[in-house]
N, C-alpha and C positions, 0 to 999 in steps of 0.2 A: 504493500500500500504506500510505502514511503516514496516509491518511484513516481507517484502522481504529483508529488511536491515539485518535481522538475518542470511541471507545466506552468509554474508561477510566472515565468518570463513572458509566456504567451498571453496569460490572463491579464497581466498588468498592461500589456500593449493595447488591449481593448477594454480597459477598465471603465471608461466613460460609457461605452455602449452597454456593458454588463450592469453598471450601476443604474442606468436608465431603465434597464429591464427589471431590476430588483424593485425600483420605484413603481413600475407598472404592476408588478406582482402585489405589492402592498395595496395599491388602489383596487385591483381586481378582487383581492381577498376581503377588503373592507366591504365592498358592495355585496360580495358573495355571502358573508356571514350575517349580514343584516336581513336577508330574505326570510330565514326561519322565524326571526322575531316578528316581522311583519305578518307572516302567516299565522303565528300564534295569537297575535293581537286581533287579527280578523276573525279567528275562530271564537275567541272570547266575546267579541262584539256581536257575533251572530247569536250567541246564547242570550244576550240581554235585549236583543231586538234592534239590530242596526238598520239604518236607512240605506236605500240603494245607492244614494250619493256617496255615503261614507264608505260603503263596500267598494264602490268604483274607485274611490281614492286609494284604498289599500291595493286594489288591483294595479292601478297606475304606478304606485310606489314600488310594488314588486316587479312590474315590467321594467320600470326605469332602472332599478338596481341590477336586474338581469342584463339589460343592454349595456349599462356602464361597466359591469364586470366583464362582459364579453369583449368590449372595446379595449379595455385595459389588458385583457388576456391576449388579444391580437398583437398589441404592441410588445407584450412580453416575448412572444415568439419571433417578432420582427427584430428584436434586439439580441436576446441571449442565443437563439438558434442561429441567427446570422453571424454573431460573434464566433460561435463554435465552428461554423463553416469557414470563416476567415482563418481561424487557428488551424483547422485541418489543411487549408491551402498552404499556410506558412510552414507547417510541420512537414508536409510532403515535399515542398521545395528544399527545406533544410536537410531532410533525409537524403534526397537525391544528390544535393550538393556535397554532402558529407561522403556518401558512397563513391562519388566520382573521384574524391581525393584519397581513397583508401589504397593501400599497397596492392600491387599486382597479384601477390600471393593470396590475398584474401579471396579473390574471385576464383582462384585455382582450387581452393579448399571448400568454398561455400557453394551450395546448390543455387542455381538461378531461381528456382521455384520458391525457395525460402526468402530470397531478397524481394521477389515480387509479392509474396504474401505479406511482408512487412508494410508495403505501400498500399496494397489493395484490401487488406483485411485488418491489420493491427491499427493503422492510423484511423480508419473509420470507427473502430471500437473505442478509441480514445475520444474521438469527436462525439460519439453518443453519450459518453460520460460528461463531457464539457457542455453539451447542449441540453438534451432532455434530462440528463442526470442531475446537473446543477439546477436547472430550472425547476424540476419537480421536487428536488431536495428542499429548496427555499420555499416553494409554494406549499408543499405538504407540511413542512415544519411550522410555518406560520399558521396554517389551517389547524394543525393539531393543537398548538399552544393556545391560540385564540379561542377555539371551540371548547377546549377543556376549561379555560377560564370562565367562559360564559356558562357552561354547564355547572361548574362549581358554584357560581353566583346564583344560579337558578335553584339548585337543590344539591347540597353537599353530600348527603347520605346516598341519594340515588346515583350520583356520579361515581362515588366510591364503589358501590355495588356493581355498576356498569363496567368499571375498569378491572374487576377481578380476573376475567379471562385474558385480558390484553397482554400481560407479560409473556404469555405463551407464544405470542406472535414474535416478540423479540428473540426468544430462544430458538424458535423455528427458523427465522431469517438467518440467525448466526450459524446454525448447523448447516442449513442448505447452502448458504453463501460459501462456506469452506469447501464443500463438495463441488460446487459449481466452479470455483476457482481452479481446483486441481484438474477437473475434467476439461475445462476450457483451454488450459495450457496444452494439454495433450491433443486436443482437437486442432489448435493452431499449428502445432508441429506437424500433424498429419496433413493439414491443408497445404503446407509447403511441399510435402512429398508428392501430393497429387499434382500440384502446379508444375513441379519439376518434371514429373513423368510425362505430362501432357505436352509441355514445351519442348522437351527433348524428342519426343515421338514425332511431333509435327515438323520440327526442324530437320529431323532425319528421315522424313517420309520416303525419300528416294531410296535409302538403304533398306527400309522396311519392305518396300514394294519389290526391290531387287531380289531380296531373299525370301519373298512370299511369306512374310511374318505378320501379316495383318491380323489373322485370327489369334495368334499368340499374343500380340500386343493388346488386342481388344480384351482378351481374357485377363491379362496382367493388369490392365487399367481397371477392369471390373472388380477384381479382387481388392485392389487398393481403395477404390471408390466405395466398395461395400464396407470395408473396415471403417472408413470415414463416416458412412451412413450409420453404422451401428454405434459408433462413439457419440454421434449427435442424438440418436434415439435415446441412448442411456442418459445423456444430459437433459433431454426433453422430459424424460420420466421423472427425474429429480425435480426439475422446475415445475412440472405439472402438479406436484403435490402442494406447492406453495399456495396457489389461489384457492382450491377447495378447502384446505385447512383453515385459511384465514376467514373464508366465508362461514365456516362452521363455528369458529371462535366468536366472530362478530354476531352471528345468529344467536348464540347463547346470551350475548350482551343484550340483544334486542328483546329476547324472552324475559330477561330479568327486569328490563325497563317497563315492559308492558305489565308484568306481574306486580312489581312493587310500586311503579308509578300509578297504575290503575287503582291500586289499593289506596294511595294518597289522594287521588281524585275523589274516590268514594268517601273518604274521610273528610274531604273539603280543605285539606292542607295544600292542595295543588290544583290549579285550574286546568281545564281540558286544553286550553290554548297553550299553556306552559308544557303540558305533556306532549302536545303535537310538535311544538318547537324542539323539545328535548329529543323526540324520536327522529326528527329531521337531522338534528345535529349529530345524533348517533350514526345515522346513515352517512352523514358527511365524513365521519371518522373512518368509515370502511375504506374509502379511497386512500387516505394517507397510509393506512396500514398495508393495503395492497401495494401502493406505490413504493412504500418503504422497502418491501421485499424486492420489488423490481429494480429499485435504485441500487440496492446491495448487489444484485446480479450484474447490473451495468458497471458498477464500481469494480467488482471482482474481475470482470472481463477486461475492463480498461487497465487495471493494475497488471494483469497477466500480459496484455499487449504492450504496455509501457515498459515492462521488464525486458521483453524481447527487443523493443526498439532501442532502449538504452544500452543493451548489450552491444549493439552495432555502433550507436552514437558515441560511446565511450572509447571506442577503438581509435587511437590517435594515428594519423597518417605518418608512416615511418619516413617517407621521402617527401620532403617539403622544403620551402624556403625557410631559412633560420636567421638568427642575428648575424651569422657569418656571411650571409649572401650579400654579394656586391651588386646592388641595384643600379649602379652606374654603367654596368655592362649592358649594352643594348644590341650588340651584334657580335658574331664570331666569324673567324676566318676559315677554320677547319683543320688546323694542325692538331693531331691526336697523339697522345703518349700514354702508355701504360707503364707504371713503375712498380715492379714486384707485386703484382696484384694476386691476391688469394681470395677465393669465394666459395662458400658452401651454402646450401639452402637451409633455412631454419629447422626443417624437420629431418635433417641429415647430419651425420657426424663426420662424413668424409668430404674433402674439398673437391669441388667440380673443376676449379681452376687453381693452379699452383705456380706461383712465381712467374707470372706472365709479365714480360717486359718487351716493349717494342715502340717504335716511333714512326708515325706517318706524316710526311710533310704536307703542307697545304696544297691541294690540287692533285695529289698522288692517287693512284688506284692500287689497291691492295687486294689480293685474293686470299681467302682462308679455306683450307681443305683439311680433311681428316675423316676418319671412320665415324659412323653413327655413334653418338654419345660421347664424343671426344671433347665437347664443351664449346663448340663453335657459336651456337646461338646464345648461350649464356654470356659469352665474351662480348658480343655486340650489344646485348641488352644492358650492359653497364654504361654504354656511351650516352644514351638518352635518360639514364638513371631510372630504368625500370627496376633495377636493383642497385645497391651500393656494395662495394667490395668489403670484405671483412678485414683485410689488410692491404696495404699499398694504396696507390693513388691512380686515378684516371684524370688526365689533364687535357684540356682543350685550349690551344693558344697559350700554353704554359700555366693556365689557371685550373685549379682543382674544380671538377664539375660541380662539386657541392657548393662552390661560391658563385656559380653562374645561376641567375634566376631561372627557375624551371621553365617558365613560359618562353624565355629567350632561347634556352637550350633546345627545347623540343620544336619550337617554330623553325629552327634552322637545320633540323634533321628530317630527311625523308626516309622512312623505314618501310620496306616491302617485306612482309613475312611470307613464309612458304604457304601457310594456311591463311589465305586472304579472307577477311571478313567483309562482306558487303551488306549494306542496309537495304531493307525492303523499300526501295526508292528508285528513281530513274538512274540510268547510267551516268547522265550528266551530273546529277547531284552527288553520286558516289565518287565521281572523279574530283569534284570541287569541294569535297567534304573538309579538306584541310585549310581552305582559304575562303574569304568573303569577297563577293563581287567579281568573280572571274568571268571574263568575257568569253564568248563562244569561240573566238579565234584561238585562244590559249587552249581550250578544251580540245579542239581539233588538232592542234600542233602536238600535244602530248599523246593524244590517241594514235597519231601517226607514228610517233617514236616508239610507242609500245606495241605497234603492229596490230591494233584492235580496230582502227578506223574503218577499214573496208567491211569488216564483219558487222560492225554497228550500223553502217549505212545500209546494210542488207536487211535489217530489221524493219518492220512496218512503221514503227514510231521512232526509229533511229535513236538519237541520244535521249529521247524522252521515254524509252522503253523501260518499264518497271521490271526489275530483276528478281523480284520475289524475296522472301525471307532468306537471309544468308546467301543471296545470289543463286537460289536454287534453279532458276531458268537458264543459267549459263553453265558452260562446261568448265572443268577445272582450269584449263589453259586460258579461257576467256576471263575468268575471275582473276587469275594471276596478272593478266595484262591490264585489266581495269585497275587493279591494285597498284601496279607499276605507274600507270598514268596519274593516279591520285598522288603518289609521292613526287612525281616529276613536276606537276603543276605548282607545287610549293616553291620551286626553284631553290632547293635547300643548299646550304654550304657543305653539308655532309649527307651523302647518299649511301644508305645501307641496303644491300640486296641479299636477303637471306634465302638462298636457293629458290629464286623467284621463277625459274624456268623448268622446274621439275615436271610440270604437266604440259610443257610446250615442246613441239617437235623440233628436231635439230635444225631444220631450215629456218623456221620462225625465230628460233633462238639466235641464229647467226645474223639474221636481219636486225633483230633488236639490238644486239651487241654492236653492230655496225652503226646504227642510229645513235647509240649511247656514246660512242667515241667522241662525237662532236659536242653532244650535250654536256658531258661530264668535264669538259675543259674548265679548269679553274675550280672544280668542285672535288672535294675529297671523297673518294668512292671506295666502299668495302663490299666485295662480292664473295658471298659464301656459296659454294656449289660442290655437288658431287661430280659434276662434269668438268674435266680438266679444260675443255675447250672454252669454258666461260671465264677462266681465270688466267690462262696461259699468257695473255698479252698484258697482264698487270705489271706495274713497276717493280713490285716484289710480291712474293707469296709466302704465307705463313702456314706451316703444317702442324696441326694439333694432334696429340695422341694422349688420351687419358688425362686431359686437363693441363698438359704441358706443351710448350713449343719445342718440337723435336727437330724441326728443319725450317730454314727460311732462306730466301734468295729468289733469283729470277727463274723462269721456267727452264732455261738451258742449264743453269747452275744446279738446279734440283735434279734434273734428268741425269746429269753427269755424276751427281752424288750417289745415285743408285739406292736411295732409301724408300721410305713409304710413298712419297710423291711419285717416284719413278715406277713403283709397283702398281699404284693406282692408274697411272697413265698407260702402262702396258696392258693392264686388264681391260681398259676401255677401248684401246686399239683392237684388241682381240675380239671383244664383243661386237664392235662395228664391222669387222671382217666377217664374223659369223653371220651377222644380219644380212650382209650382201650375198652370201652363198645361197 
């Protein structure tokens, strides 16, 4: 429950709106509690022979009180509920902004469905507490206190008799609330599992269909969904006990009022009008009792959701600008240097990179080769600070990358990964994702360099073609080339190509490399590739093996050395000859 105190900053932001809503509640409740008194007076006047005019006056007063209470209630909802919606809007923006700043590894270990559940399920649960929860808490508390005060003033003994069963409601709410809290936390976790399963299945629909696994995936989803259904049914059973038990308890109170109150009317110590008012007030008490249980459920749900949200919001971004950041740096030239760099992943005890040292001059092209798992991708991930090294330094233009503002650093790096991610948008918007206001001529230029222009022009909608989620409508090679165009249009000082031609045929790769020779002049370029043809024209080549640099030099020097590079080269020549046969 303490987690809900973290909402104070949002509540204070809209305190005027909320205070106006509380004022509207006070006005609404004033006119609401007056109505039974007017009805009681009217009943007593009927007994002594009231005139039609006086009876009409009572009717008008009751009608006026009802209308005024309704108007005030309308403004209550237009303030407190609106404030809760604004807080929900702010919370969702803050959550998204925070998640965007989290470390790359967080997304590797966290399911997408869980993150989506936070935004789509947990934040609305908190909003329900802030809106209806707070509104009805104030409303019912005022009702309960004022009505009890009126009832005590009318008949102390009858009120005390009436209240005998009511403590049972508090005990019931407490017990049910604890069970609801536990079950709701479990349901929220399971909702994340369902969302992840559905998201992954839809994103991977091509694989599912290729392996004819539709029925298997349907059954798999049905089982998980059924578990979610059962958990909700169990929660509903617990919640369903609350209302009838409250009705039973309040029903006992009504019986006591009719029994003892009727006895007092017979004795003449209480008027019929007073008993009528008393019964109406007792009926009024039923709603606060029921609402109290409902509010407890809302609060328990909101607390469970807030716990989950804070679990994420309290994670501090590991890679960010600090006091050491030099914000006077507005541009970089592209010289890169690694000084005795060691790196291991947080969940691993062994180093992925060990003692890496090399220097790339501004405008040079460097190739990086090595067996799978040798640390090639990890190495280049240190340049845009997707990770920071455990030991050693990564320098750009002689400055530690930790001192360069993240925005400046990453704006000047074009990074093409092997597994290119495309958004469910047009080809043009995917290409221009890294910049604002790119004109069509630039889009066409980079598309031609990436050898994707002719194919795009063959589509009915050309560059306005929607590629589908994760670029599902494009082939692997087409996605890689769109990804390459996206990096090129930034005109970066440093261009990193991480095996970007793995799904491209040899001829297309050759044409792209030819186009890049002119483009990369003056730009520092790093090419990771399993194909020697992609890196052999580099200024120098680094060979990685098990996280260490084992060879470096030009293509000719490494062939003459007769090491790993020469072995890889000979294997590829043999494979090409076998393909020709």
